[in-house]
N, C-alpha and C positions, 0 to 999 in steps of 0.2 A: 382496469377500474380507472374511471375518470376522477382526478382529484381537483376539485373546484378551485381555481386560483383566485386570489383577491385582486381587485383593481390595482394596478400599479400606482404608487403615490408620486407626488411631484419630486420629493427628495427622499434619499435613502441613507441609512447609516452603514458604515463600514469600518473595519479595523485596519490600522496601518502600522507598519514597522519600518524603522530607519535602519534596521540590521544593527542596532546599537544596544541590545539587551532586552531580555523578557520583561523587565520592569518599565521599559520605554514604549511598550505597545500602547496605542491610543486610539480612541474612537474619532471618527470624522463623519462629516455629512456632505453629500454631493447631489447633484441633479440625477434623477433616475435615467439611466441609459435607454435608448431606443434601438430596436434591431434593424439592421440594414439588410442588403440582399443576402440571401442564404444564411440569415442569422435568426436566433430566437431569443426572446427575453424570458428569463427564468426567475421565478420567485424562489430564493434559496430557503429551505426549511431545515436542514440539518447539515452540519459540517464535521467531519471527523479529523482528528489531529494525527500527524505522523512525527516521528523523531526529526525528520528532515525539516519540518516547520520550525522546531525550536532552534535548529542550527542556522536557518535563514535569519530568524529574528535576532540571533546573537552575532551574526556576521561571520559565521564559521563554515558556511557551505560554500567552499571555494575549490573543490577538487575537480570541477568540470570547466575546461577552458572555454566552452561555449556559453557559459552562464555568466552574464554581466547584469547584476541587479541594479535597478534604478534606486534613486535615494530614498524614495517613499514607495512602499510596496504593500499591496493587499496580500496578506499571507494566506496559506492553505491551498490545497489542491483538490480535496475530496468533498463533494457535496451531493446531497439528494435534494431535488426541488421539483416544482411543477411549472410547466410551460405556460406563460401568460399571454405572450404575443409572438407571431411569426411574421418575419419580414418577407418581401417578395422573392420568388424563386427565379434563378437565372435560367433554368431549364437547359443547362449545358451538360447533357448526359455523357459527353466524351471526357469530361473532367472527373477523375476518380473522387475528387472531394465534393462533387455535386451529385453523388449517387441518389437516386429517388428513394432508395431504401432508408436513407438517413432522415427523411422528412418526418416531422412530428406535428402535432396539433395542440391548441390550447387544452390544458387539462391533463396532458400526458405527464406521468411521473418519470423523471430522468435522473441519471447520474452523470457527472462529468468524467471525461477521460483526462489522464494526467498530461500527456503531450498530445495535443489534439491532431497534429499532422501525422502522428504515427498510426497508420491505418493497418498495416500488415508487415510481416517480415521483421528483419533486423532494425533496431533503432539506429537513427543517424544523428549526426551532430545538430542538424537543423531541428530535429524533433526535441532534443534536449533543450535547445534555445527557446522553445515554445512551451516549456513546462510551467504549469500553473503554480502560482505561489512562489515564483522565482525562476527565470526572470520575468515571465508573463504575469500580469495581475492575477491574484488568487481569488478565492471564493468565500472569504469570510466577510460577506456583505449581504444585504438584504435582497438585492436584485442584481443580476448580472446578465450581460449579453454573451452568448456563445455561438460559434459557427455550428451549422446543423451537424457537421461531422465530428463535433467535439462533445456530443452528449449521446447517451444510450438509454433507451427505454428499459424499465426494470419490471421484474415479476410483481404481481399484486401482493403476494403474501408477506413480502418484506416491509417493515415499518420504515419511515423516513431515517430514523437513527440507525437502523441496521444497514440500509442500503448505502448510506454515506460512508460506510466502512470499506466498501468494496474496491474503489478505483486503484489505490496503491497497495494496501496491506494484502488483500485477497488476491488481486491479480499478480502481485510479486510472488506470492506463495504458489499460485497456480503455474506460473512460468518456471519457478524452481523445481517443481515436480515434473513438469510435462514438456518443457521447451527442448529438451535433448532427445526426444522420442522421434526417430526417423520416420516411423510409419504413422505418426499422429495419435498412437494410443496413449491412454493416461496411465498413471501409476496405479498398481492394484495389489491383489493378494500375493503373498510370497515375498513382498519387498518390505524393507525396514527403513523408515525415515527417522532421522534424528533432528529435532528442532530445539535450537538453543534458546532458552528463556521462555517467558510467558507474555511477550508483547504482541502487538497486533499481527505481524507477519507470521510469527511462530504459531500463534493460536489458530490463525486461518489455515496455515499448513497442516496443523493437527486435524482440524475439522475436515479439510478436503481429502487428505490421505486416509483418514479413518473411514470416511464415508465411501471411499473407493476400495476399501478392504485391505489397505496396507497396515502394517504394525508400526506404531509410532512410539519413539522414545523421546522424552522431553526433560530438559534440565531446568532447574530454578534454584535460587538460594532460599526459597520459602517453601516449607512443607505445606502450608495452607494453599498456595498457589498450585502446588503439585497435585493436591487432592482435587482442586477444581479441574485441572487438566485431565485427571483420571475420569471425571464425570463426563468429559467431552470425548472420551475414547482412547486416551493415552494408555499404552499397555505397560510401558516401563518408565518409572519415575526416578530421576537422579538429583539429589541435592548436591550441587557442586561446591557448596560451602563446607559441608561435612564430608564430602568426597571430592577433594580438589583434583585428584587424578581420575576424573570422571571417564576418560577414555577407556580405562580398564573395565569399568562397569558396562559400557557400550559393548565391548568385545564379549564380556561374559553373557550379556543378554542375547547376543547373536551367535552363540556357540563359536566365538572367536573369528566369525566371518567378517564382521563389521557391518556399518550401515550402507545401504545402497545409495542414499541421497542424504547429505547433511546440509541443513540451513545454517550456514556460517554467518552468525550475527554478532559475534563477539569481536572479530577482528584481530588485532595485533597479539592479544594474549591468549587466544583460543585456536588460532589456525593450526599451530603445530600439533595440538591434541587432536584436532579434526583429522589431520593426516594420519595419525596413529590409529584411528578407529574407523576409517572409511574402508569399504569393501574393495577388493581387487576389481578394477574396472568401474568403480563408483563415481559419483559426481558430487563435488563440493560446490554448493551455490553461494558465491560471495555476495552477501546482501548488505551487511551493516558492519559497524566498527565500534560498538558500544564500549569496548575495553580500550579503544584507542586506534589511531590511524597509522602509527609507526611503531615498529618493534623497539624493544629496549635496546640500549647501546651494546649490551653484552650478548644479545641474541642475534645469531647469524644464520637466519632461516635460509636454507638453500631450497627454494621452491622448485627449481628444476629437478633436483635429486628426489625430493619428496613426491613429486608427481610421477617420476619414473618408478619409484619403489613399489607402488601398488597400481601402476597404470591408471592413474586418476585423471579425471576431467575436472579442471578448475574453471568455473564459468561465473563471470560477473553478471549479476541480474539487475537490470535497470528497468523495472516495471515491465510493461508488455504492450502490444498493439491492440487497436480496437477490436479486430476480429477475434482475438483470443479472449478479450473481456466478454464478448458476446457468447462465445463458447462456454466460458466459465459460468455465465449467468444461466445458461441452459442446464448445466450440471447442477448448480445450486438449486434451481427450481425442481429438478428431478429428485434430488436427495432432500429437499426442504431444509437446507442449511441456513441457519440464522446467525448473524454476526454476534460475537461475544462483547457486548458493550459494558464496560466497567462503571462508567459514571457519565452522566449528562449534565452539562453546565448551561445556564442561560446565556443569551447573546451578550448581555452586559458584563458577564463574568469571564469574557475571553481571556483576560490576562491571568486569571486564576486557573483557567483550564490549561494554558500553556505551562504554568509552573507545576501543576499537578502532574502533567505528562512527564515533564523533565525530572521530576523527583523519582520516577521509576517505580512508584508504588501501585501502578495500575496492572490489571490483568486483562489482556485483550485491547480494547479500544476506548478512547476518550472522545466524547462527542459534545458539540456545542449545538444547542437547540436554537435556531435562528428565528423561527416563525413566531414565537411567543414574546 
């Protein structure tokens, strides 16, 4: 489906952060960029927020040595937009970044990839250094130039808001479920997935795993959110506030076997419990650290011993490559999965959108509508 782009204006608005607090986010205006060789100009229509974006804005995203943020940075990495103009092609088919399959045309609806240079395989330090929204300029702007290899066309059935949620949250979930599969198969029936919380990655994991036929256990401190998760296919619901030793409930739900894959999003205060309810030979996907980045002083977690105890694979997940995003999009289209969008803010309400996400009250994703 062609999405008719609007003519590019002479000047465009964008949000900026000095990494000095959510309350310091500010609107700015600059000349509209023009695409160069093997580049495209995209009219940004929707941007989804990730927890990472709030950390960048507060100056707290500092655990990657390759990431050196500029003083003024356009935040956010996940957008859906429409191609407005295409620069000249170099026709250098021997360069993997000049693949003719990456070519798009005006009117194509596209999403950004988080680290544009990460085309396939294991992420490298240079890819992390090209991450959108830190250290590379982000997408919370009305128009942006991308390299042709840094955008991917999307299925017609997804709305702009739904598609904007896919680059980080959904792909991270996809990689957590499928990146350790030596034969390339995806998660499926007979497997149990534990998703911690009801944020963007956890809910995307719930949707993907449920659509693939796996059983999903989900945790939350809110019974209301748990009921919403059940509507999306969650089989077992655990309120970790009323059941603080939730690992015992996971074991009970799995006949004491444990979960095959755990979305470890809590971090310092949840990892030990994840080790207690992972299946022998299972995988703990280390994704986030919402409960903190460091253990308490009295906590002497022996990760080596805990991995040995159940023969566990502990895998850090830092998004995924372009080819896996394309594979995930085919799965989404086959299953007609739509992103769980909690709330949509106007472009001028960018600061409020960040604050709402940081409050933790959302279910799924928070989106900023840029085009209106």
